[in-house]
Backbone bond lengths (Angstrom), bond angles and torsions (degrees), N, CA, C in turn:
res aa  C-N    CA-C-N  psi(-1)  N-CA   C-N-CA  omega(-1)  CA-C   N-CA-C  phi
1 M - - - 1.435 - - 1.524 108.17 -
2 S 1.303 116.45 125.69 1.463 119.19 179.98 1.517 109.88 -80.19
3 Q 1.318 115.01 164.70 1.448 120.00 -177.86 1.532 111.88 -64.52
4 S 1.330 116.59 -30.32 1.458 119.34 -179.96 1.531 111.53 -72.48
5 E 1.333 118.13 -21.37 1.456 121.98 -179.71 1.533 112.05 -84.02
6 Q 1.319 118.04 -14.83 1.446 121.57 -176.55 1.521 109.96 -85.90
7 I 1.319 115.50 132.83 1.458 120.09 178.45 1.513 107.46 -100.22
8 I 1.329 115.65 110.86 1.457 122.33 -176.68 1.519 107.45 -126.03
9 P 1.336 117.51 131.61 1.461 118.47 177.32 1.527 111.10 -59.16
10 R 1.309 115.48 148.96 1.464 121.64 -179.33 1.533 110.05 -58.37
11 G 1.334 115.86 132.81 1.459 120.66 179.05 1.511 114.39 87.23
12 H 1.329 118.35 1.54 1.459 122.27 178.53 1.520 110.17 -106.92
13 V 1.318 115.58 156.31 1.457 122.18 178.79 1.529 108.32 -119.78
14 L 1.321 115.62 131.07 1.464 120.09 176.60 1.521 108.14 -84.64
15 R 1.315 116.42 111.83 1.463 119.63 179.59 1.517 111.21 -83.97
16 Y 1.318 116.82 -49.83 1.461 121.59 -178.50 1.520 108.99 -133.90
17 T 1.322 115.51 144.57 1.462 120.08 177.33 1.526 109.27 -78.57
18 L 1.315 116.22 168.61 1.463 120.82 178.70 1.531 110.20 -60.37
19 K 1.330 116.62 -41.14 1.473 119.98 179.58 1.521 110.94 -61.22
20 E 1.327 117.35 -41.82 1.459 120.64 178.98 1.524 111.29 -65.37
21 R 1.312 117.26 -40.55 1.460 120.67 179.57 1.525 111.30 -66.85
22 L 1.338 117.07 -44.55 1.463 119.96 178.75 1.522 111.40 -63.07
23 T 1.316 116.55 -42.05 1.460 120.02 178.33 1.516 110.65 -61.78
24 H 1.313 116.58 -41.95 1.462 120.86 178.70 1.527 110.82 -61.41
25 W 1.343 118.08 -44.44 1.458 120.17 -177.87 1.522 112.69 -72.27
26 V 1.310 117.07 -31.15 1.479 119.36 173.53 1.526 109.24 -64.28
27 A 1.333 117.35 -44.85 1.466 121.38 178.04 1.526 110.25 -62.88
28 A 1.334 117.89 -42.58 1.454 120.96 -179.51 1.529 111.43 -64.84
29 G 1.328 117.17 -42.86 1.463 120.47 178.42 1.519 112.07 -63.96
30 A 1.329 116.31 -43.83 1.472 119.92 178.70 1.525 110.40 -64.69
31 Y 1.331 116.78 -39.60 1.462 120.07 179.12 1.535 110.61 -63.15
32 M 1.320 117.25 -44.40 1.463 119.69 -179.99 1.527 111.00 -63.41
33 Y 1.340 117.01 -41.75 1.457 119.91 177.75 1.534 110.32 -62.27
34 L 1.335 116.31 -44.03 1.462 120.01 178.89 1.522 111.69 -62.85
35 L 1.318 116.47 -41.28 1.462 120.68 179.21 1.513 110.99 -62.22
36 L 1.325 117.13 -49.26 1.469 120.50 -176.83 1.520 112.22 -67.15
37 T 1.343 117.50 -45.31 1.464 118.10 179.50 1.529 111.14 -70.36
38 G 1.325 116.82 -34.15 1.465 118.97 177.19 1.522 112.04 -64.09
39 L 1.319 116.91 -41.64 1.467 120.03 175.80 1.525 111.13 -64.52
40 A 1.338 116.10 -38.17 1.469 119.43 179.02 1.525 111.42 -64.61
41 F 1.310 117.04 -37.60 1.469 119.83 179.02 1.520 111.52 -76.07
42 W 1.319 117.11 -27.81 1.452 121.90 -175.12 1.522 112.16 -75.96
43 S 1.336 117.09 -38.88 1.458 120.26 -174.05 1.518 111.39 -126.34
44 P 1.321 117.19 131.55 1.471 119.29 175.31 1.531 112.15 -62.24
45 W 1.308 117.28 -26.25 1.464 120.89 179.54 1.530 111.82 -67.52
46 L 1.313 117.24 -24.17 1.463 120.89 -177.70 1.525 113.06 -107.54
47 F 1.330 117.44 13.61 1.464 119.43 -176.71 1.527 111.78 -65.92
48 W 1.329 117.79 -20.59 1.451 120.92 177.27 1.518 111.63 -60.45
49 V 1.329 117.00 -25.01 1.464 120.30 178.73 1.525 109.41 -65.50
50 A 1.328 117.61 -40.55 1.459 120.95 177.89 1.519 111.12 -63.34
51 V 1.327 116.46 -35.74 1.465 120.40 178.25 1.521 109.69 -64.65
52 I 1.325 117.11 -41.94 1.467 121.09 179.23 1.533 111.17 -65.62
53 L 1.324 117.31 -34.29 1.463 121.80 -177.55 1.524 113.42 -85.50
54 G 1.319 117.89 20.60 1.456 120.88 174.32 1.521 114.46 115.81
55 G 1.304 117.97 -0.47 1.459 121.04 -178.54 1.516 111.26 100.78
56 A 1.309 114.32 160.26 1.465 119.83 -175.83 1.536 112.88 -61.89
57 P 1.346 119.60 -46.51 1.464 118.40 -178.91 1.536 112.84 -63.43
58 V 1.315 116.28 -39.83 1.477 119.83 179.88 1.521 109.90 -67.08
59 S 1.331 116.10 -43.34 1.468 119.83 179.57 1.520 110.99 -63.00
60 R 1.325 117.13 -40.97 1.470 120.67 178.66 1.521 111.71 -66.57
61 M 1.330 116.88 -31.66 1.457 120.23 179.23 1.537 110.91 -76.64
62 L 1.329 117.93 -40.34 1.454 121.25 -174.81 1.526 113.91 -83.14
63 H 1.313 118.61 -21.39 1.465 121.82 -176.24 1.542 112.45 -56.81
64 P 1.335 119.08 -49.55 1.477 118.22 178.76 1.529 112.84 -65.50
65 W 1.312 117.77 -34.59 1.468 120.64 178.52 1.524 110.35 -67.81
66 A 1.322 116.65 -38.72 1.471 119.61 176.44 1.524 109.89 -63.38
67 G 1.330 116.58 -35.64 1.468 120.30 176.49 1.515 111.67 -62.75
68 L 1.323 117.21 -41.11 1.464 120.92 178.21 1.530 110.67 -67.52
69 I 1.320 116.88 -39.05 1.471 120.45 178.13 1.525 109.62 -64.73
70 F 1.327 117.00 -42.50 1.463 121.07 178.78 1.533 110.07 -61.91
71 F 1.324 116.93 -46.44 1.464 120.66 179.35 1.524 110.92 -60.14
72 A 1.341 116.70 -45.04 1.467 120.21 -179.43 1.527 111.37 -63.41
73 A 1.333 117.11 -39.62 1.467 120.24 -179.76 1.527 110.66 -66.89
74 V 1.320 117.15 -43.39 1.468 120.42 179.27 1.520 110.47 -65.95
75 W 1.309 117.50 -40.54 1.465 121.28 177.82 1.533 109.82 -63.29
76 N 1.322 116.91 -40.44 1.462 120.98 178.49 1.527 110.05 -64.57
77 M 1.326 118.75 -40.81 1.463 121.35 176.57 1.519 110.28 -61.32
78 Y 1.323 116.68 -43.24 1.469 119.76 178.74 1.523 110.33 -61.75
79 A 1.329 116.62 -44.30 1.471 120.37 -178.62 1.532 111.02 -63.60
80 M 1.335 117.01 -34.81 1.469 119.73 178.97 1.517 111.80 -71.95
81 W 1.327 116.93 -36.79 1.472 120.51 -170.83 1.521 114.53 -100.74
82 A 1.316 119.14 -13.55 1.465 121.36 -177.39 1.539 112.90 -58.50
83 P 1.314 119.90 -42.32 1.473 118.39 179.22 1.537 112.82 -60.84
84 Q 1.312 117.86 -30.24 1.464 120.89 -179.70 1.526 112.16 -78.12
85 M 1.331 117.62 -14.17 1.458 121.21 -176.34 1.522 113.25 -99.74
86 R 1.316 116.94 7.09 1.471 120.06 179.18 1.525 109.82 -70.38
87 H 1.298 115.24 143.50 1.467 121.32 177.84 1.522 108.11 -80.79
88 N 1.333 116.59 126.85 1.462 120.30 -179.71 1.531 109.73 -130.98
89 R 1.314 115.27 -176.81 1.457 120.70 -176.81 1.533 111.96 -61.59
90 R 1.327 117.26 -42.61 1.471 120.47 -179.70 1.534 110.36 -62.45
91 G 1.295 117.81 -40.66 1.457 120.93 177.04 1.513 111.56 -62.12
92 Q 1.319 116.14 -41.07 1.464 120.16 178.01 1.521 111.01 -63.72
93 E 1.330 117.53 -39.46 1.465 120.40 177.63 1.522 111.31 -62.83
94 V 1.305 117.21 -39.63 1.470 120.67 178.70 1.515 110.51 -65.19
95 V 1.329 117.25 -42.39 1.458 121.01 179.67 1.523 110.40 -63.70
96 E 1.316 116.85 -42.34 1.456 120.77 -177.35 1.528 113.35 -74.53
97 S 1.345 116.80 -18.60 1.467 119.41 -177.80 1.526 112.34 -74.50
98 G 1.302 117.90 -10.25 1.462 120.02 178.16 1.516 111.90 104.09
99 P 1.329 116.24 -163.55 1.475 119.72 -177.00 1.528 111.42 -60.70
100 L 1.316 115.67 140.11 1.465 120.06 179.99 1.514 111.58 -77.63
101 L 1.314 116.94 -32.06 1.467 120.71 -179.03 1.520 109.41 -111.82
102 Q 1.280 115.99 127.46 1.465 121.00 176.52 1.524 108.41 -101.40
103 H 1.329 116.98 125.36 1.451 121.21 179.45 1.527 109.01 -88.67
104 E 1.313 115.38 131.47 1.457 119.84 176.98 1.513 109.08 -92.34
105 S 1.291 117.42 134.53 1.459 120.28 176.23 1.515 108.64 -89.33
106 R 1.302 115.77 140.67 1.470 120.04 -177.19 1.497 110.36 -101.98
């Protein structure tokens, strides 16, 4: 989506597109599921978490799929943002100009 296609109220800045936000939340949800089920499988003391998340068999079945979803979401984020992270001439000028923040002594 080009900048001219985006409808933004006057005086506002678009930080992330809807696609970027959805991808981020899919990755966050998959990560949380992986964390909770992984802890449940790791320690008998936390196995109750697997019971809450649908039971042990369901958690064991969904855990690898959540891992694939997490990987796909992170890869998609990388693919969206990689072009913006390329080193270019302007970036080199900023690096060579010295510190970006100047501290004032009082």
